N, C-alpha and C positions, 0 to 999 in steps of 0.2 A: 730611414729611421726617424729623421728629424720631423717628418710630417705625420708620424704616428702609425705607419704601416707595420713596422717591426720593432720588437724589443729583443735584446740579447740578454739572456738570463743563464748564467753558469755555462757560457759557451754554447748555448742552444738558441736557435731562432724561434721566437714565439710571436703569435699575432699581437700587434700593437693595438692601441685604442681605436684606430681608424678601421681595423678589420673585425672588430667585435661583432658587428651586425651583418658581416658577410656570411651567406649561407654555405659557401664552398671554401672557407679558409682552413682547409685541411693541411696535413703535414706537407704534402707534395706542393700545394700552392705556396705555402710559406717558404719552403726551401727554394722554390723557383724564384720567388721575389727576392730572397736573400742573394741568390746567385746573380740576379740582374743588378742588385745594388752594389755588389763587390767591385766590378770595374768602374762604376760611376763614382763610388767613394774614392777609389784609388786615383782616378783621373783628377779629382778635386785636389789632390796633394801635389800635383805637378803642373806647372804652366804649360799650356799648349798641347797637352797629351789628350787625345780623344779616347773614347771608351774602347774602341777596337784595339788601340795600342796598349791601353791599360789592361785589357784582358790578357794580352801576351805577357806583359810584365808580371801580372798576378800569377799566371801559370808557372812562369819561370822561377819566381821567387819561392812560391809554395813548393815546387819540386825540389829546390835546393834545401829548404828547411825540412822537408820530409826525410831527406837523406842525411842531413847534418844539422840537427837542431842547435848545435853549439857554434855554428858558423858566425864569425865576427862580421860586423857591418862592412868592413873593407873587403872581406872575402865574398860576401853576398853581392857587393857592388861589382867586383871583377867578374864573378860568375854570370851575373845578370847581363852585363854589357856584352860578354862573349855569346851567351845563349840567345839573347834577343836579336843581336846583329845577324844571326843566321836566318831570322824570319823577317825583320823589319828594321832597316838601317835608320830610318827617321825616328822610330821609337827610341832607339839608343841615344840619338842626339838629343831628343827632347826630354828624356827621363834620366839618363845616366851620365851624360857628358859633364865632365868635372867643372869646366869653366862656366857652364851654363847656370849652375846653382852655387850660391854663396856657401852652402854647406851640403853635405851628402844627403840625398833624398831618402836613404835607407832608414834612418831612425824614425822619420816622420811616417814612412810607409809601414813600418812595423807597428807603430802606434795605431795607425788606421786599421791594420789587420787585426790587432788586438781588440779594438773597439767593436769591430764586426764579429768578434768571437771566432775568428779563423785561427789565431795563434794565442798562446799563453806566454807572456813575457816573464822571464826570470833572470837571476844573476848569470846563469850559464848560457843564456841565449833565448831563442823563441821556438817553442814546441807547438806543432800542429795539434789543434783540438779535433775531436771527432767530426765536428762541423767543417773544420778546415780541410780534413782529409776527404770528406764527401765532396766538398767544393772542388778540390784538386782533381779527384777522379772524374767529375763532370767536365771540368775544363779540358782535361786530357782527352776525354771521349769526344768532345766537340771540336777539338783543334784540327785544322786542316792538315792533311798528311804532307810531309815535306816533298818538295819538287827538286830533283837533281838532274844532271845531264845524262845519267845512266838509264832513266826511265824509258820504256817503250812509248810510242806515241799514244797507244791506247791507255796506258797507265797515266800519262800526262793529262789527257783530257778528262779522265775520270776524277783526278785530283783537282783540276781546275774548276770543275763543276761544284766542288765543295767550297771554293773561295768566293768571297764577295766580288761581284762584277768589277767594281772600281779597283780591285787589287789584283785581278787576274794577269794583267800585262806585267806588273812588277814580279808577281810570283813565278811567272814562266821564264824569266830572264836566265836563270842557270841552265835551263834546257835549250833555250834559243841560242845562247852564246856559243854553244858547241856545234852549231849547225849553220850551213848556208841558208839564207832566208828563203830562197826559192825552193830548195829541197825540203825545208821545214814546212813550207806552205803546202807542197804536194802531199807530204806525209799526213799533215793535219787534216786536209780535206778528204783524203782517202779513208782515214779512220772515222771521220765525222759522218760519212755517207751511211754507215750502218750502226751508228751509235744512238743511244737514247737522246731525246730532244734536248735535255739540259746540257749534255756533253757536246752535242753538235753545235748548239748556240755558243758555248764557250770556245769551241774550236774555230767556228766561223768568225767570231769577233776578234780572236787572236790573229787570224790570218789577215783580216781587214786592217788591223793595227800595223801589220808589216809594210803596208803601203805599196807603191808601184812595183818593187821587186817581186811581189806575189802575183802580179797580173797574169802571167802565163799559167799559173796553177788555177786561177779562177776560170780562165778560158777552157782549160781541159775538163773542168767540172761542170760546164754549162749544161750538158745533156743529162746529168745525173738526176734521178727523180727527186731525191731529198735535198740536193744542193742547188738544183736549177733555180728555184724561186729566190734563193739568196743571191745567186749570181746575177740574175736579171734585175733584181731590185737595186743592185749597186749602180746600174746604168740608167735608172729611171727615177725621176723625182717622185712619181706616183706609180706604184705597181699596178699591173692589170688586176682585174677582179679575182681570177682564180689564184694568182700568186698572193694577193693580199689575204684571201681567206686561208690559204695554206699556211702562210707565215703567222697569222693570228693563232691558228691551232698549234703551230710549232712553239711559239713563245708561251702560250697558255699551258701546253704540256710541260714545258720546262719549268714554268712557275709551279705547277702541280707537284713536281718532284722536289723543288727547292723550298718553296714557301707554303704549299698546301692549297686546298681547293678554293679558299676565299680569294686568294690572289689570282688563281686561274680563272675564276668567275669574273673578276674585274677585267682581265685581259679580253675575254670574249665580249663583255658588255661594251668595251671601248672600241674594239676593232672589227666586230662582225655585224653585218646588218641583220635586222630581224626585230619582231615585235615580241619581246620577252625571251626568256632563256630557252623555252621549248623550241621556238623557231631557230634560235642560234645553234642549238645542239643538232638540229637537222642539217644545218649548213656544215657543222663539224663533220658529221658522218659522210656528207657528199664530197668532202675534200679528198678522201682516200688517204689521209695522213696515217702513218703506221700507229700513231698513238691516239687516234680518234676515239676508239672504243674505251680505252683506259681513261681518257679525259672525260668523256661523257658519263661514265660510271662514277668517277670520283666526284664530279659536280652534282650529279643526281643524288648520291648518298649524302653529300654535304647539305643540300637543300632539304632533304628528308628529315634532318635533325631539327628543323624549325628555326635555325639560326638566321638572322637577317644579314644578308651579304653586305659587305662594305660598299660595293658599287651601287647599292640602292639607297644609301644614306646620304644626308646632306649635312655639312658643317656650317654653323653660323659663327662668323669671325668678326671681331671688332679690330679694325686697323687704325691705329693712332699714330700721328706724326709727333715725335718727341720734341720737347722743349718749345712748344708753341703756346702762346697766349694771345687771344683766346684759343681754347682747344680746337684741334682739327682732327676729326675722325670719321670713319665710314664703317657701316655695318653691312656685310655682304654674306650671301649664301653661295657655297660652292659644293661640287660633288666631293664626298669624303675620299673617293678613290683618285681624285685629281692629283697630279704631281705638283711639286713646288714651282715648277716652271709656269704652270697655269696661274698660280697665286701671284707670281712675279708680274705677269701680264695684267692681271686684275688690279694690282696695286698701281701699276703705271697708269691705267685708265682712270681709276677712281680718284687718284691724287693729281691727275692732269700732268704727269711727267711725260717727257719726250723719249725716254729710253735711249738717250745719247751717251750714257755713262755706264760704268761697271756697277754691278750690284752683288750682294751676297746675303744669304740667309744664315743665321746661327741657330742651330737646334741642339740644345744641351751644350756640349763642348765641341760639336762638329759644325763645319761650315760648308755651305753648298752654293754653287753658282752655275754659270754657263761654261762648260769645259772648253768651248771654242775660244773664250776670252780669259778665263781664270782656271787653267788646267790644274793648278795646285789645290783646288777646292773639290769637294764631292760633287757628283753630277746631280743637279736639281731635277732632272727628268726622271731619275730613278727612285726618288723618295716621295711616297704618297702622303697626302695630308693626314690620313688616318694613322700612318706610322710616325709622322712628325709630331703629332699631338698625343701619341700613345702614353708617354711618360711625363708629359708636362702640358699645361694649358696655355703656355706662352712661348712664342719664338720671336726672334727679331729679324729685321730686314734693313740693310743699309743700301742706299742708292747714292751713287756719286762718291767715290772714295776721297775726293777733294773737299767738297762741301759737306759731306757726311750727313745726308738726310736720313736720320734713323727713325724707324717705325717699330712699334710694338704691336704684335699680332696675337690676339688672345682668342682662344676657342671658347665661345660662350656656351654652346650646346651642340649636340648632334641630334638630328631629327629626320623624319621622313621627308622626302621631297615635297614642296608645296604643290598642291593640285593645280594643273594647268599652267604652271609657271616654269619658264626656262631658267636654268642656272648655268653660268654665274649671273647673279643679279645683286644690285645694291638696294637695300631696303630702306635705309635712312642714313643720315650723317649730319655733321655739324662743322662749321668753320670753312673759311675760304682758303684754298690751297695756295702756297707761295709760288711765284713764277720761277721756273727753272732758269738759271744763269741770267738773272735779272740785270739789265744794264740801263734801265730807265722806263718811264711810263708806269702803268698800273703794276703794283708789286704783288697782287694776289688775283686769283681766278675765282669768281663766285661759285659757291656750291650749287650745282644744277643737277638734281636727281634724275630728271627725265633725260637730259643730255648724256649723263653717265651711262644710263641703261641703254640708250640707243647705241652708244659706242660698244658696250658690252655685247649687245645683241649682234652687231655687225661682226665683232671678233668671233663670237660663238658660231655664226654662220660660215665664217671663213676657215674654221679649224678643220 
């Protein structure tokens, strides 16, 4: 709302000044933008709460207000703590824990919901507006179904497929806690063998997280047609060509069910050989994957709409090293579908860092890194640049948590790939980069565009 996309008028979401010229700013578009703004605004009221956690808190509080508009703040807080704890213990700590806030978060949250037009404040309490009731219905419809120890294994993997990948291990704990790890692994893989691709991927990754106790279950599944490629890939740093193609189709089919055809198209572009999508779809059909026809039909229909796939676009980013005089910055081109992990490697190269220290990206209120070294952060391999810059043009990157080399990364434009040029590539820059862990000698490394692009080219060839 602060940037002019939405206005709240009499508890209704209306197009703001920034949407006046949009051709498709219809009611559905405006309501969708309002629903996206709800957790973002709520997250801004509480330190360290990300938008996923704020979505849970918003749903819980609106549910309570729908049932009891006259609920006092202390009652809302007690209900919120108990209800949110069933879904996300960390969200309770960050949002509701008494000692963490100098004052209760509830009054500030109610003010935020009122500003958004979700509730109307009065002397007797906070009543949901029609917009607030619509928002609650949408949040309830989109909420992952609860996971308990009583679920069958088929019900479990169906519900896990609805959960964000980074949250699946935590979400499955009530079910896993009631079972022996090996028995659970056998049951999960048996169900996965005939499940849709998104459910099979969720099951396989859950079994993988069980570690060595699940090894006999993996061995028993080695000859299964749908599980064999997963089993063999666990023991090889590089899968053989048939397995690599089959798994590319597996994860693309899972993406088609979870995120839609654009994400599925990106998976095929990244993982399958071929000159263009037509040749890749022929590879898809040759794999014999049970979802091959559905995947090909979904992508073909998507491309027939004329939409430009994300995987064919390029982002132009300006990477600036903060607090430097004279300024130090680099302008680079990367694939829009590339993950944050690729941007990490590019920053290391263009700024002449040695990658000897920890790092983290901050995107909105969420942080991402390498889960091997920072398991408390989101997985940078799972977030594409197109998604990272979907709601903002600026993210940040910190390298070395001791020296705190902070970088501002701004998306300047999205364009078609430059003809005949490989990406990633550095197109220009300014300023000499400081020497990492300097202990004497030259304090900076001169900006060398040709040298940077040689290193980027070598990295691209090795990927």
